[in-house]
N, C-alpha and C positions, 0 to 999 in steps of 0.2 A: 557057529561061533565066530565072533569078530574079535581080534586082538591085534593092536597096533602099538609099537614102541618106537619112540623117536625122542630127540633132544627137545625139551619143552620150550627153550628159548626160540627155536625156529617156529614152532606152532604159535607161540606168543606174538612173534613179529608178523606172521601171516594174519592173525586176528586184528592186530593193531592197524594193519594196512587196509582192512576191509570193513571193520565194524561201524565206521562212521558213514559208509556208503550203504551197507546192507545190515539190518539188525537181525533178521531171522533168515536162515538158509538151510538147504538140505545138503549134507555131505553124502555123496554116493560112493560106496565101496564095492569093488569088483576085482576080478583077477588082473585088471589093468591098473589098479591102484586106487587112491582116494582122490575124488574130484568134486568140484563145486562150480556151479554156474548160477549167478543170481543178478537181478536187476535192481537198481536203487528205486526208491518210491516214486521219483519223478519220471522213471523209465527213460532216462537220458544216458545212464552209464551202466555198463555190465562188467562184472568181474568173473574171470574164469581161472580156476586153480586146478592143477594136476600134479599129484605126487605119486610117481610110480613105485611099485613094491620094493625095488632095489634101494630106494632112498631111506627105508626104515630099518631100524635095528632088528625088528621082528614084524613080519606081515603075515597075518592069517585071516583069510576071508573065505569061509566055507561056501557061502552063497552071496549073491548080490543083496546089499543092504542099503537103505536110505535112512539117514539120521537127521531129523529136523532139530536144529540147534539154535539157541539164542547166542549170537556171537559176542555180545556185550557181557553176558553172564559167563561165557567161557573165558573171556579175557580176564575178568575179575578173579575167577578161580585160579588161573595160571599165575596171577600175581602173588599167590601164596607160596610159590616155589622159592626156595632159598637161594639157589645159584643158577648161573647161566648154563651149567653143564648138567643140571638135573634132568632125569629121564621121565617122560610121561608115558604111561600105558593106558590105552583106551580099550575098554572091553564092552561088548554087547552080546546078548543071547540072540542068535538068529531066529529063534522061535518067537521072540517078542522083544521089540526094540523100544519098549516103553521106558526102559531104564538104561542109561549109559554110565559106566563106571570109569572114573579117571583116577589113576594111581600115580602119585608123584614120588620119585625116588632120587636120593642124592647119592652120586657115585662115591663120595668121600665119607658117607655116614651109613650106619647099618639100619638105623630106624626105617554148446557145440556151435561153436562158431565155425563155419567152413573156411578152408584156406582160400586166400584171395591174393591178387597181385596189387601191390601198392605202388603209387607213383614216386614216393620218396621214403627211404628208410634211413634213419639216423641212429647211430650207435655212439654212446658217450658215457663217461663215468656217471653212475647213478647219483653219487654225492654231489657232483657238479650240477646235475639237472635239478636236484632237490633244492640246492642253494639258490639257483636262478629263479625257480618258481616262488620260493619263499620271499626273496628280495623284491621281485616284481609285484607280488601280491600286496605289498605295503603301499603301492602306488595306484594300481588299477585292478579292476575285476576280471579283465580279459587279457590273456597272454596270446600274442600273435607270434606264431612260428613261421619264419620265412626261410625256405630252403632254395638256395640258388647256387650257381657254379662256384662263386667265390666263398661261400660259407653259409652257416646256419645262424639266423638272427632271432633272438627272443626279445620281444618288446611289449610295452603296455603304455596306456595313457589313462590318467585319472584327473581328479580335480586339482591336484597339486602340480601336475605337469606330466612329463613323459620320460621313459627310460628304455634303454635297449642294451642287449649284450650280444656281441658277435662271437660265436663259439668256433665254428668249423667251416672248412671248405666244403623252388616250389614254395605255397604260403597258406597257413592255416590259423584261424582264430580258435583258441581253445580256452574255455572259461576256467574258473578256479577249481573245477574238478581235478585239474592237474596237481594242485597242492595236496589234495587228498590222496591221489595216486602215489605221490612221493613218499608216503608213509611206508612203502615197501622197500625203501632204500637200504635198510639193514640186511635185506635178504640177498642182495647181489651187488657186485662192484660195478656192473654196467647196466644200462637201460637201452632198449631199442624202441624207437618211436616210428610207427608206420603210418603214412599219410596218403590219402587219395581223395579225389573230388567226389566220388560216388560211394565211398565205404566209410564205416566208422574208423576213427583214429584208434590205433592200438598202442598202448604203452606196456611193454613186456619186460619182466625181470626174470632171467634164467638163473636158477639156483643149482649150483654144481651138485650132482648126484641125487638131487631131490626133486627136480621137475621145473615148473615155472608157475608164475602168476601173471595174468594178463588183465588189463583194464581196457574196456572198449567205450568210446565216447561217440554218440550218434551225431551225424552231421545235420546242419540246417538244410532246408530245401532252397533257401535264398543263396544265390551265388553269383559272383561276377568273374570276369576272366582272370583276375589277379589273385583271388584268394578263395580259400575253402573255409566255411564257417562251421564251428562245432559249438553247440549249446552246452 
């Protein structure tokens, strides 16, 4: 028997952050929690989600179960919830996972990516990161992240000109997958961006008491001494 209970708004935000990248994915449930790893159709971006048992109001998983779900359909279903504090219960029979039951309740009513060393790690407010990506996306298709001793610069160039934002005290081209990744902003107040010349870029949102969601973006093979390219 599988039975999970959590605040529906959290799951809704997770789905909103991932459904445009991946339409159908497997949620794997075990004693370690609820996890998901899926690659977008172009095989350029990967999303990894881990929600440990302690992050749930109720967590029961009698044996390992994999649930294949349409993320867009799940998001539509959660839109039926009346309030942000509504609780969702997910149930499945471990003998047959052909049917998954979702129960929405209102509290006010009765009704594997391996660990790697990165050359640069940037931590900043997730809302600020989302605003920068949104603003620069109106000008160009590619966001260039330059990490140097004096700060971190986000810049882009398009038909109408160029723009840049210096944020904080290394260089990577990251395309507009970044804008999709920022849909996870409501899940966390901070974002961590890990960059390396030989590894996928990682954009990670840690969610207090709930786990994390990570997005991985594959690097190009083409590279010069000044920058790291990510498609």
